[in-house]
CHARMM-style PDB file with segment names, atoms N, HN, CA, C and O in Angstrom:
ATOM      1  N   MET     1      13.027  22.328 -35.774  1.00  0.00      PROA
ATOM      2  CA  MET     1      14.021  23.051 -35.020  1.00  0.00      PROA
ATOM      3  C   MET     1      14.334  22.323 -33.714  1.00  0.00      PROA
ATOM      4  O   MET     1      13.436  21.830 -33.031  1.00  0.00      PROA
ATOM      5  N   ALA     2      15.575  22.268 -33.394  1.00  0.00      PROA
ATOM      6  HN  ALA     2      16.304  22.669 -33.948  1.00  0.00      PROA
ATOM      7  CA  ALA     2      15.978  21.625 -32.146  1.00  0.00      PROA
ATOM      8  C   ALA     2      15.995  22.655 -31.021  1.00  0.00      PROA
ATOM      9  O   ALA     2      16.416  23.797 -31.206  1.00  0.00      PROA
ATOM     10  N   ASP     3      15.535  22.234 -29.874  1.00  0.00      PROA
ATOM     11  HN  ASP     3      15.193  21.307 -29.724  1.00  0.00      PROA
ATOM     12  CA  ASP     3      15.554  23.106 -28.708  1.00  0.00      PROA
ATOM     13  C   ASP     3      16.890  22.902 -28.000  1.00  0.00      PROA
ATOM     14  O   ASP     3      17.142  21.830 -27.449  1.00  0.00      PROA
ATOM     15  N   ASN     4      17.729  23.901 -28.011  1.00  0.00      PROA
ATOM     16  HN  ASN     4      17.525  24.771 -28.458  1.00  0.00      PROA
ATOM     17  CA  ASN     4      19.068  23.769 -27.457  1.00  0.00      PROA
ATOM     18  C   ASN     4      19.082  23.743 -25.929  1.00  0.00      PROA
ATOM     19  O   ASN     4      20.094  23.374 -25.333  1.00  0.00      PROA
ATOM     20  N   ASP     5      17.980  24.128 -25.285  1.00  0.00      PROA
ATOM     21  HN  ASP     5      17.158  24.428 -25.769  1.00  0.00      PROA
ATOM     22  CA  ASP     5      17.952  24.149 -23.836  1.00  0.00      PROA
ATOM     23  C   ASP     5      17.503  22.801 -23.245  1.00  0.00      PROA
ATOM     24  O   ASP     5      17.551  22.615 -22.030  1.00  0.00      PROA
ATOM     25  N   TYR     6      17.079  21.888 -24.078  1.00  0.00      PROA
ATOM     26  HN  TYR     6      17.039  22.039 -25.066  1.00  0.00      PROA
ATOM     27  CA  TYR     6      16.569  20.609 -23.601  1.00  0.00      PROA
ATOM     28  C   TYR     6      17.725  19.646 -23.363  1.00  0.00      PROA
ATOM     29  O   TYR     6      18.567  19.453 -24.241  1.00  0.00      PROA
ATOM     30  N   ASP     7      17.767  19.054 -22.203  1.00  0.00      PROA
ATOM     31  HN  ASP     7      17.084  19.210 -21.490  1.00  0.00      PROA
ATOM     32  CA  ASP     7      18.793  18.073 -21.856  1.00  0.00      PROA
ATOM     33  C   ASP     7      18.116  16.714 -21.741  1.00  0.00      PROA
ATOM     34  O   ASP     7      17.453  16.448 -20.738  1.00  0.00      PROA
ATOM     35  N   PRO     8      18.264  15.845 -22.741  1.00  0.00      PROA
ATOM     36  CA  PRO     8      17.565  14.571 -22.700  1.00  0.00      PROA
ATOM     37  C   PRO     8      18.031  13.672 -21.548  1.00  0.00      PROA
ATOM     38  O   PRO     8      17.279  12.795 -21.121  1.00  0.00      PROA
ATOM     39  N   ALA     9      19.220  13.863 -21.052  1.00  0.00      PROA
ATOM     40  HN  ALA     9      19.830  14.575 -21.399  1.00  0.00      PROA
ATOM     41  CA  ALA     9      19.712  13.039 -19.948  1.00  0.00      PROA
ATOM     42  C   ALA     9      19.315  13.617 -18.599  1.00  0.00      PROA
ATOM     43  O   ALA     9      19.480  12.950 -17.577  1.00  0.00      PROA
ATOM     44  N   GLY    10      18.803  14.825 -18.568  1.00  0.00      PROA
ATOM     45  HN  GLY    10      18.669  15.366 -19.398  1.00  0.00      PROA
ATOM     46  CA  GLY    10      18.467  15.474 -17.307  1.00  0.00      PROA
ATOM     47  C   GLY    10      17.405  14.726 -16.538  1.00  0.00      PROA
ATOM     48  O   GLY    10      17.544  14.529 -15.331  1.00  0.00      PROA
ATOM     49  N   SER    11      16.343  14.304 -17.208  1.00  0.00      PROA
ATOM     50  HN  SER    11      16.230  14.465 -18.189  1.00  0.00      PROA
ATOM     51  CA  SER    11      15.281  13.600 -16.500  1.00  0.00      PROA
ATOM     52  C   SER    11      15.762  12.233 -16.029  1.00  0.00      PROA
ATOM     53  O   SER    11      15.364  11.771 -14.959  1.00  0.00      PROA
ATOM     54  N   THR    12      16.615  11.583 -16.817  1.00  0.00      PROA
ATOM     55  HN  THR    12      16.938  11.958 -17.686  1.00  0.00      PROA
ATOM     56  CA  THR    12      17.156  10.296 -16.411  1.00  0.00      PROA
ATOM     57  C   THR    12      18.042  10.456 -15.184  1.00  0.00      PROA
ATOM     58  O   THR    12      17.987   9.641 -14.263  1.00  0.00      PROA
ATOM     59  N   GLN    13      18.856  11.499 -15.171  1.00  0.00      PROA
ATOM     60  HN  GLN    13      18.901  12.161 -15.920  1.00  0.00      PROA
ATOM     61  CA  GLN    13      19.732  11.730 -14.029  1.00  0.00      PROA
ATOM     62  C   GLN    13      18.919  12.039 -12.778  1.00  0.00      PROA
ATOM     63  O   GLN    13      19.255  11.576 -11.688  1.00  0.00      PROA
ATOM     64  N   MET    14      17.864  12.810 -12.929  1.00  0.00      PROA
ATOM     65  HN  MET    14      17.592  13.186 -13.814  1.00  0.00      PROA
ATOM     66  CA  MET    14      17.020  13.129 -11.777  1.00  0.00      PROA
ATOM     67  C   MET    14      16.320  11.864 -11.274  1.00  0.00      PROA
ATOM     68  O   MET    14      16.194  11.665 -10.066  1.00  0.00      PROA
ATOM     69  N   PHE    15      15.865  11.011 -12.194  1.00  0.00      PROA
ATOM     70  HN  PHE    15      15.968  11.172 -13.176  1.00  0.00      PROA
ATOM     71  CA  PHE    15      15.205   9.779 -11.788  1.00  0.00      PROA
ATOM     72  C   PHE    15      16.170   8.856 -11.054  1.00  0.00      PROA
ATOM     73  O   PHE    15      15.824   8.278 -10.023  1.00  0.00      PROA
ATOM     74  N   ARG    16      17.366   8.722 -11.584  1.00  0.00      PROA
ATOM     75  HN  ARG    16      17.647   9.191 -12.421  1.00  0.00      PROA
ATOM     76  CA  ARG    16      18.345   7.859 -10.920  1.00  0.00      PROA
ATOM     77  C   ARG    16      18.703   8.395  -9.546  1.00  0.00      PROA
ATOM     78  O   ARG    16      18.886   7.616  -8.611  1.00  0.00      PROA
ATOM     79  N   ALA    17      18.805   9.714  -9.406  1.00  0.00      PROA
ATOM     80  HN  ALA    17      18.656  10.347 -10.166  1.00  0.00      PROA
ATOM     81  CA  ALA    17      19.097  10.287  -8.095  1.00  0.00      PROA
ATOM     82  C   ALA    17      17.958  10.004  -7.128  1.00  0.00      PROA
ATOM     83  O   ALA    17      18.191   9.748  -5.946  1.00  0.00      PROA
ATOM     84  N   PHE    18      16.733  10.049  -7.623  1.00  0.00      PROA
ATOM     85  HN  PHE    18      16.544  10.256  -8.583  1.00  0.00      PROA
ATOM     86  CA  PHE    18      15.566   9.754  -6.783  1.00  0.00      PROA
ATOM     87  C   PHE    18      15.549   8.285  -6.367  1.00  0.00      PROA
ATOM     88  O   PHE    18      15.300   7.974  -5.202  1.00  0.00      PROA
ATOM     89  N   VAL    19      15.811   7.389  -7.301  1.00  0.00      PROA
ATOM     90  HN  VAL    19      16.014   7.642  -8.247  1.00  0.00      PROA
ATOM     91  CA  VAL    19      15.776   5.966  -7.016  1.00  0.00      PROA
ATOM     92  C   VAL    19      16.931   5.558  -6.109  1.00  0.00      PROA
ATOM     93  O   VAL    19      16.766   4.698  -5.244  1.00  0.00      PROA
ATOM     94  N   ASP    20      18.081   6.160  -6.297  1.00  0.00      PROA
ATOM     95  HN  ASP    20      18.215   6.859  -6.999  1.00  0.00      PROA
ATOM     96  CA  ASP    20      19.260   5.775  -5.523  1.00  0.00      PROA
ATOM     97  C   ASP    20      19.273   6.341  -4.113  1.00  0.00      PROA
ATOM     98  O   ASP    20      20.139   5.981  -3.316  1.00  0.00      PROA
ATOM     99  N   GLU    21      18.324   7.226  -3.784  1.00  0.00      PROA
ATOM    100  HN  GLU    21      17.620   7.518  -4.432  1.00  0.00      PROA
ATOM    101  CA  GLU    21      18.286   7.774  -2.432  1.00  0.00      PROA
ATOM    102  C   GLU    21      18.013   6.654  -1.443  1.00  0.00      PROA
ATOM    103  O   GLU    21      17.160   5.798  -1.677  1.00  0.00      PROA
ATOM    104  N   THR    22      18.733   6.669  -0.355  1.00  0.00      PROA
ATOM    105  HN  THR    22      19.426   7.364  -0.166  1.00  0.00      PROA
ATOM    106  CA  THR    22      18.474   5.691   0.702  1.00  0.00      PROA
ATOM    107  C   THR    22      17.511   6.320   1.693  1.00  0.00      PROA
ATOM    108  O   THR    22      17.596   7.520   1.953  1.00  0.00      PROA
ATOM    109  N   PRO    23      16.605   5.545   2.246  1.00  0.00      PROA
ATOM    110  CA  PRO    23      15.660   6.111   3.210  1.00  0.00      PROA
ATOM    111  C   PRO    23      16.399   6.584   4.458  1.00  0.00      PROA
ATOM    112  O   PRO    23      17.446   6.048   4.819  1.00  0.00      PROA
ATOM    113  N   ALA    24      15.842   7.581   5.097  1.00  0.00      PROA
ATOM    114  HN  ALA    24      14.991   8.017   4.803  1.00  0.00      PROA
ATOM    115  CA  ALA    24      16.441   8.126   6.303  1.00  0.00      PROA
ATOM    116  C   ALA    24      16.405   7.069   7.402  1.00  0.00      PROA
ATOM    117  O   ALA    24      15.414   6.354   7.550  1.00  0.00      PROA
ATOM    118  N   PRO    25      17.494   6.972   8.176  1.00  0.00      PROA
ATOM    119  CA  PRO    25      17.493   5.983   9.252  1.00  0.00      PROA
ATOM    120  C   PRO    25      16.460   6.330  10.310  1.00  0.00      PROA
ATOM    121  O   PRO    25      16.220   7.501  10.602  1.00  0.00      PROA
ATOM    122  N   GLN    26      15.850   5.296  10.881  1.00  0.00      PROA
ATOM    123  HN  GLN    26      16.045   4.344  10.644  1.00  0.00      PROA
ATOM    124  CA  GLN    26      14.820   5.514  11.885  1.00  0.00      PROA
ATOM    125  C   GLN    26      15.407   5.317  13.266  1.00  0.00      PROA
ATOM    126  O   GLN    26      16.383   4.590  13.455  1.00  0.00      PROA
ATOM    127  N   ALA    27      14.800   5.968  14.207  1.00  0.00      PROA
ATOM    128  HN  ALA    27      14.007   6.558  14.054  1.00  0.00      PROA
ATOM    129  CA  ALA    27      15.225   5.836  15.594  1.00  0.00      PROA
ATOM    130  C   ALA    27      14.872   4.436  16.095  1.00  0.00      PROA
ATOM    131  O   ALA    27      13.861   3.868  15.682  1.00  0.00      PROA
ATOM    132  N   PRO    28      15.683   3.889  16.964  1.00  0.00      PROA
ATOM    133  CA  PRO    28      15.363   2.570  17.511  1.00  0.00      PROA
ATOM    134  C   PRO    28      14.013   2.579  18.234  1.00  0.00      PROA
ATOM    135  O   PRO    28      13.695   3.511  18.971  1.00  0.00      PROA
ATOM    136  N   GLY    29      13.250   1.554  18.014  1.00  0.00      PROA
ATOM    137  HN  GLY    29      13.509   0.797  17.414  1.00  0.00      PROA
ATOM    138  CA  GLY    29      11.944   1.451  18.656  1.00  0.00      PROA
ATOM    139  C   GLY    29      10.835   2.161  17.923  1.00  0.00      PROA
ATOM    140  O   GLY    29       9.682   2.097  18.350  1.00  0.00      PROA
ATOM    141  N   SER    30      11.144   2.842  16.825  1.00  0.00      PROA
ATOM    142  HN  SER    30      12.080   2.895  16.478  1.00  0.00      PROA
ATOM    143  CA  SER    30      10.086   3.534  16.087  1.00  0.00      PROA
ATOM    144  C   SER    30       9.349   2.530  15.213  1.00  0.00      PROA
ATOM    145  O   SER    30       9.875   1.468  14.880  1.00  0.00      PROA
ATOM    146  N   VAL    31       8.145   2.878  14.857  1.00  0.00      PROA
ATOM    147  HN  VAL    31       7.717   3.741  15.127  1.00  0.00      PROA
ATOM    148  CA  VAL    31       7.297   1.989  14.074  1.00  0.00      PROA
ATOM    149  C   VAL    31       7.489   2.297  12.600  1.00  0.00      PROA
ATOM    150  O   VAL    31       7.425   3.455  12.187  1.00  0.00      PROA
ATOM    151  N   ASN    32       7.721   1.273  11.818  1.00  0.00      PROA
ATOM    152  HN  ASN    32       7.773   0.332  12.153  1.00  0.00      PROA
ATOM    153  CA  ASN    32       7.870   1.429  10.381  1.00  0.00      PROA
ATOM    154  C   ASN    32       6.510   1.189   9.741  1.00  0.00      PROA
ATOM    155  O   ASN    32       6.009   0.065   9.767  1.00  0.00      PROA
ATOM    156  N   THR    33       5.907   2.219   9.169  1.00  0.00      PROA
ATOM    157  HN  THR    33       6.315   3.133   9.148  1.00  0.00      PROA
ATOM    158  CA  THR    33       4.582   2.085   8.577  1.00  0.00      PROA
ATOM    159  C   THR    33       4.645   1.746   7.103  1.00  0.00      PROA
ATOM    160  O   THR    33       3.609   1.452   6.507  1.00  0.00      PROA
ATOM    161  N   TYR    34       5.823   1.776   6.488  1.00  0.00      PROA
ATOM    162  HN  TYR    34       6.664   2.016   6.972  1.00  0.00      PROA
ATOM    163  CA  TYR    34       5.932   1.470   5.067  1.00  0.00      PROA
ATOM    164  C   TYR    34       5.717  -0.016   4.854  1.00  0.00      PROA
ATOM    165  O   TYR    34       6.472  -0.841   5.369  1.00  0.00      PROA
ATOM    166  N   GLY    35       4.697  -0.352   4.102  1.00  0.00      PROA
ATOM    167  HN  GLY    35       4.083   0.318   3.684  1.00  0.00      PROA
ATOM    168  CA  GLY    35       4.423  -1.741   3.780  1.00  0.00      PROA
ATOM    169  C   GLY    35       3.746  -2.509   4.892  1.00  0.00      PROA
ATOM    170  O   GLY    35       3.643  -3.734   4.825  1.00  0.00      PROA
ATOM    171  N   ALA    36       3.287  -1.816   5.907  1.00  0.00      PROA
ATOM    172  HN  ALA    36       3.372  -0.821   5.962  1.00  0.00      PROA
ATOM    173  CA  ALA    36       2.617  -2.510   7.001  1.00  0.00      PROA
ATOM    174  C   ALA    36       1.250  -2.983   6.526  1.00  0.00      PROA
ATOM    175  O   ALA    36       0.462  -2.205   5.989  1.00  0.00      PROA
ATOM    176  N   SER    37       0.984  -4.250   6.728  1.00  0.00      PROA
ATOM    177  HN  SER    37       1.625  -4.883   7.164  1.00  0.00      PROA
ATOM    178  CA  SER    37      -0.296  -4.780   6.264  1.00  0.00      PROA
ATOM    179  C   SER    37      -1.081  -5.409   7.404  1.00  0.00      PROA
ATOM    180  O   SER    37      -2.089  -6.072   7.159  1.00  0.00      PROA
ATOM    181  N   GLY    38      -0.651  -5.221   8.624  1.00  0.00      PROA
ATOM    182  HN  GLY    38       0.167  -4.683   8.823  1.00  0.00      PROA
ATOM    183  CA  GLY    38      -1.339  -5.818   9.757  1.00  0.00      PROA
ATOM    184  C   GLY    38      -2.755  -5.313   9.900  1.00  0.00      PROA
ATOM    185  O   GLY    38      -3.673  -6.106  10.112  1.00  0.00      PROA
ATOM    186  N   SER    39      -2.955  -4.024   9.792  1.00  0.00      PROA
ATOM    187  HN  SER    39      -2.209  -3.380   9.620  1.00  0.00      PROA
ATOM    188  CA  SER    39      -4.295  -3.478   9.943  1.00  0.00      PROA
ATOM    189  C   SER    39      -5.183  -3.880   8.767  1.00  0.00      PROA
ATOM    190  O   SER    39      -6.384  -4.087   8.941  1.00  0.00      PROA
ATOM    191  N   ARG    40      -4.617  -3.988   7.602  1.00  0.00      PROA
ATOM    192  HN  ARG    40      -3.641  -3.819   7.461  1.00  0.00      PROA
ATOM    193  CA  ARG    40      -5.394  -4.395   6.433  1.00  0.00      PROA
ATOM    194  C   ARG    40      -5.836  -5.841   6.574  1.00  0.00      PROA
ATOM    195  O   ARG    40      -6.965  -6.184   6.225  1.00  0.00      PROA
ATOM    196  N   THR    41      -4.970  -6.672   7.074  1.00  0.00      PROA
ATOM    197  HN  THR    41      -4.053  -6.393   7.358  1.00  0.00      PROA
ATOM    198  CA  THR    41      -5.307  -8.073   7.266  1.00  0.00      PROA
ATOM    199  C   THR    41      -6.439  -8.209   8.285  1.00  0.00      PROA
ATOM    200  O   THR    41      -7.341  -9.030   8.117  1.00  0.00      PROA
ATOM    201  N   GLY    42      -6.384  -7.409   9.327  1.00  0.00      PROA
ATOM    202  HN  GLY    42      -5.651  -6.742   9.464  1.00  0.00      PROA
ATOM    203  CA  GLY    42      -7.441  -7.435  10.332  1.00  0.00      PROA
ATOM    204  C   GLY    42      -8.775  -7.003   9.763  1.00  0.00      PROA
ATOM    205  O   GLY    42      -9.809  -7.589  10.083  1.00  0.00      PROA
ATOM    206  N   LYS    43      -8.760  -5.990   8.929  1.00  0.00      PROA
ATOM    207  HN  LYS    43      -7.920  -5.514   8.669  1.00  0.00      PROA
ATOM    208  CA  LYS    43     -10.002  -5.512   8.313  1.00  0.00      PROA
ATOM    209  C   LYS    43     -10.592  -6.570   7.394  1.00  0.00      PROA
ATOM    210  O   LYS    43     -11.802  -6.796   7.397  1.00  0.00      PROA
ATOM    211  N   VAL    44      -9.745  -7.216   6.611  1.00  0.00      PROA
ATOM    212  HN  VAL    44      -8.762  -7.033   6.608  1.00  0.00      PROA
ATOM    213  CA  VAL    44     -10.218  -8.254   5.696  1.00  0.00      PROA
ATOM    214  C   VAL    44     -10.824  -9.414   6.484  1.00  0.00      PROA
ATOM    215  O   VAL    44     -11.866  -9.950   6.106  1.00  0.00      PROA
ATOM    216  N   ALA    45     -10.172  -9.797   7.577  1.00  0.00      PROA
ATOM    217  HN  ALA    45      -9.326  -9.361   7.885  1.00  0.00      PROA
ATOM    218  CA  ALA    45     -10.696 -10.889   8.398  1.00  0.00      PROA
ATOM    219  C   ALA    45     -12.035 -10.502   9.024  1.00  0.00      PROA
ATOM    220  O   ALA    45     -12.953 -11.321   9.073  1.00  0.00      PROA
ATOM    221  N   ALA    46     -12.152  -9.268   9.500  1.00  0.00      PROA
ATOM    222  HN  ALA    46     -11.406  -8.603   9.460  1.00  0.00      PROA
ATOM    223  CA  ALA    46     -13.409  -8.816  10.100  1.00  0.00      PROA
ATOM    224  C   ALA    46     -14.538  -8.796   9.072  1.00  0.00      PROA
ATOM    225  O   ALA    46     -15.667  -9.175   9.382  1.00  0.00      PROA
ATOM    226  N   ILE    47     -14.242  -8.365   7.875  1.00  0.00      PROA
ATOM    227  HN  ILE    47     -13.324  -8.058   7.623  1.00  0.00      PROA
ATOM    228  CA  ILE    47     -15.258  -8.332   6.809  1.00  0.00      PROA
ATOM    229  C   ILE    47     -15.675  -9.760   6.447  1.00  0.00      PROA
ATOM    230  O   ILE    47     -16.856 -10.032   6.229  1.00  0.00      PROA
ATOM    231  N   ALA    48     -14.700 -10.667   6.386  1.00  0.00      PROA
ATOM    232  HN  ALA    48     -13.741 -10.447   6.563  1.00  0.00      PROA
ATOM    233  CA  ALA    48     -15.018 -12.055   6.054  1.00  0.00      PROA
ATOM    234  C   ALA    48     -15.920 -12.667   7.122  1.00  0.00      PROA
ATOM    235  O   ALA    48     -16.875 -13.370   6.791  1.00  0.00      PROA
ATOM    236  N   VAL    49     -15.633 -12.413   8.386  1.00  0.00      PROA
ATOM    237  HN  VAL    49     -14.858 -11.842   8.655  1.00  0.00      PROA
ATOM    238  CA  VAL    49     -16.471 -12.934   9.470  1.00  0.00      PROA
ATOM    239  C   VAL    49     -17.875 -12.340   9.385  1.00  0.00      PROA
ATOM    240  O   VAL    49     -18.864 -13.051   9.567  1.00  0.00      PROA
ATOM    241  N   ALA    50     -17.964 -11.044   9.111  1.00  0.00      PROA
ATOM    242  HN  ALA    50     -17.161 -10.466   8.964  1.00  0.00      PROA
ATOM    243  CA  ALA    50     -19.270 -10.397   9.012  1.00  0.00      PROA
ATOM    244  C   ALA    50     -20.089 -10.991   7.865  1.00  0.00      PROA
ATOM    245  O   ALA    50     -21.292 -11.211   8.008  1.00  0.00      PROA
ATOM    246  N   VAL    51     -19.444 -11.248   6.736  1.00  0.00      PROA
ATOM    247  HN  VAL    51     -18.467 -11.069   6.619  1.00  0.00      PROA
ATOM    248  CA  VAL    51     -20.140 -11.838   5.589  1.00  0.00      PROA
ATOM    249  C   VAL    51     -20.642 -13.237   5.950  1.00  0.00      PROA
ATOM    250  O   VAL    51     -21.768 -13.600   5.612  1.00  0.00      PROA
ATOM    251  N   LEU    52     -19.812 -14.016   6.631  1.00  0.00      PROA
ATOM    252  HN  LEU    52     -18.897 -13.721   6.905  1.00  0.00      PROA
ATOM    253  CA  LEU    52     -20.232 -15.357   7.026  1.00  0.00      PROA
ATOM    254  C   LEU    52     -21.422 -15.311   7.984  1.00  0.00      PROA
ATOM    255  O   LEU    52     -22.327 -16.140   7.882  1.00  0.00      PROA
ATOM    256  N   VAL    53     -21.431 -14.363   8.904  1.00  0.00      PROA
ATOM    257  HN  VAL    53     -20.696 -13.690   8.987  1.00  0.00      PROA
ATOM    258  CA  VAL    53     -22.543 -14.228   9.842  1.00  0.00      PROA
ATOM    259  C   VAL    53     -23.823 -13.868   9.096  1.00  0.00      PROA
ATOM    260  O   VAL    53     -24.884 -14.424   9.381  1.00  0.00      PROA
ATOM    261  N   VAL    54     -23.730 -12.950   8.151  1.00  0.00      PROA
ATOM    262  HN  VAL    54     -22.868 -12.499   7.920  1.00  0.00      PROA
ATOM    263  CA  VAL    54     -24.918 -12.537   7.392  1.00  0.00      PROA
ATOM    264  C   VAL    54     -25.433 -13.697   6.548  1.00  0.00      PROA
ATOM    265  O   VAL    54     -26.639 -13.939   6.501  1.00  0.00      PROA
ATOM    266  N   VAL    55     -24.539 -14.412   5.885  1.00  0.00      PROA
ATOM    267  HN  VAL    55     -23.559 -14.216   5.923  1.00  0.00      PROA
ATOM    268  CA  VAL    55     -24.957 -15.549   5.060  1.00  0.00      PROA
ATOM    269  C   VAL    55     -25.587 -16.627   5.945  1.00  0.00      PROA
ATOM    270  O   VAL    55     -26.603 -17.218   5.581  1.00  0.00      PROA
ATOM    271  N   GLY    56     -24.983 -16.878   7.102  1.00  0.00      PROA
ATOM    272  HN  GLY    56     -24.157 -16.397   7.398  1.00  0.00      PROA
ATOM    273  CA  GLY    56     -25.552 -17.856   8.032  1.00  0.00      PROA
ATOM    274  C   GLY    56     -26.928 -17.453   8.501  1.00  0.00      PROA
ATOM    275  O   GLY    56     -27.821 -18.296   8.595  1.00  0.00      PROA
ATOM    276  N   ALA    57     -27.119 -16.173   8.798  1.00  0.00      PROA
ATOM    277  HN  ALA    57     -26.394 -15.489   8.722  1.00  0.00      PROA
ATOM    278  CA  ALA    57     -28.438 -15.683   9.240  1.00  0.00      PROA
ATOM    279  C   ALA    57     -29.474 -15.833   8.136  1.00  0.00      PROA
ATOM    280  O   ALA    57     -30.611 -16.215   8.411  1.00  0.00      PROA
ATOM    281  N   VAL    58     -29.107 -15.542   6.904  1.00  0.00      PROA
ATOM    282  HN  VAL    58     -28.183 -15.232   6.680  1.00  0.00      PROA
ATOM    283  CA  VAL    58     -30.032 -15.675   5.775  1.00  0.00      PROA
ATOM    284  C   VAL    58     -30.425 -17.134   5.592  1.00  0.00      PROA
ATOM    285  O   VAL    58     -31.596 -17.448   5.380  1.00  0.00      PROA
ATOM    286  N   ILE    59     -29.440 -18.021   5.676  1.00  0.00      PROA
ATOM    287  HN  ILE    59     -28.488 -17.766   5.848  1.00  0.00      PROA
ATOM    288  CA  ILE    59     -29.752 -19.452   5.515  1.00  0.00      PROA
ATOM    289  C   ILE    59     -30.629 -19.927   6.664  1.00  0.00      PROA
ATOM    290  O   ILE    59     -31.573 -20.684   6.436  1.00  0.00      PROA
ATOM    291  N   TRP    60     -30.346 -19.505   7.890  1.00  0.00      PROA
ATOM    292  HN  TRP    60     -29.580 -18.889   8.075  1.00  0.00      PROA
ATOM    293  CA  TRP    60     -31.148 -19.907   9.055  1.00  0.00      PROA
ATOM    294  C   TRP    60     -32.587 -19.422   8.926  1.00  0.00      PROA
ATOM    295  O   TRP    60     -33.528 -20.143   9.257  1.00  0.00      PROA
ATOM    296  N   LEU    61     -32.751 -18.182   8.436  1.00  0.00      PROA
ATOM    297  HN  LEU    61     -31.986 -17.596   8.167  1.00  0.00      PROA
ATOM    298  CA  LEU    61     -34.108 -17.652   8.261  1.00  0.00      PROA
ATOM    299  C   LEU    61     -34.832 -18.376   7.120  1.00  0.00      PROA
ATOM    300  O   LEU    61     -36.045 -18.571   7.191  1.00  0.00      PROA
ATOM    301  N   ALA    62     -34.115 -18.771   6.084  1.00  0.00      PROA
ATOM    302  HN  ALA    62     -33.129 -18.612   6.027  1.00  0.00      PROA
ATOM    303  CA  ALA    62     -34.725 -19.464   4.950  1.00  0.00      PROA
ATOM    304  C   ALA    62     -35.187 -20.865   5.353  1.00  0.00      PROA
ATOM    305  O   ALA    62     -36.223 -21.334   4.883  1.00  0.00      PROA
ATOM    306  N   VAL    63     -34.440 -21.521   6.205  1.00  0.00      PROA
ATOM    307  HN  VAL    63     -33.598 -21.140   6.588  1.00  0.00      PROA
ATOM    308  CA  VAL    63     -34.777 -22.872   6.635  1.00  0.00      PROA
ATOM    309  C   VAL    63     -35.891 -22.831   7.665  1.00  0.00      PROA
ATOM    310  O   VAL    63     -36.721 -23.740   7.707  1.00  0.00      PROA
ATOM    311  N   LYS    64     -35.927 -21.836   8.465  1.00  0.00      PROA
ATOM    312  HN  LYS    64     -35.253 -21.098   8.431  1.00  0.00      PROA
ATOM    313  CA  LYS    64     -36.893 -21.715   9.554  1.00  0.00      PROA
ATOM    314  C   LYS    64     -38.285 -21.547   9.073  1.00  0.00      PROA
ATOM    315  OT1 LYS    64     -39.208 -21.433   9.880  1.00  0.00      PROA
TER     316      LYS     64
END
């Protein structure tokens, strides 16, 4: 049995309306947080430095 209330194009139309929406304009001087990776890059660098310090300490203790 076919469901007469089902609109197969309805979900496609809703998806296209969602995708075609333009983001709201931002006020001048506001910070755009979408896609910001500055803080992530800082965290990765800090973790890398910490790992190097720990590895260096282990090697120094092993040689000593």
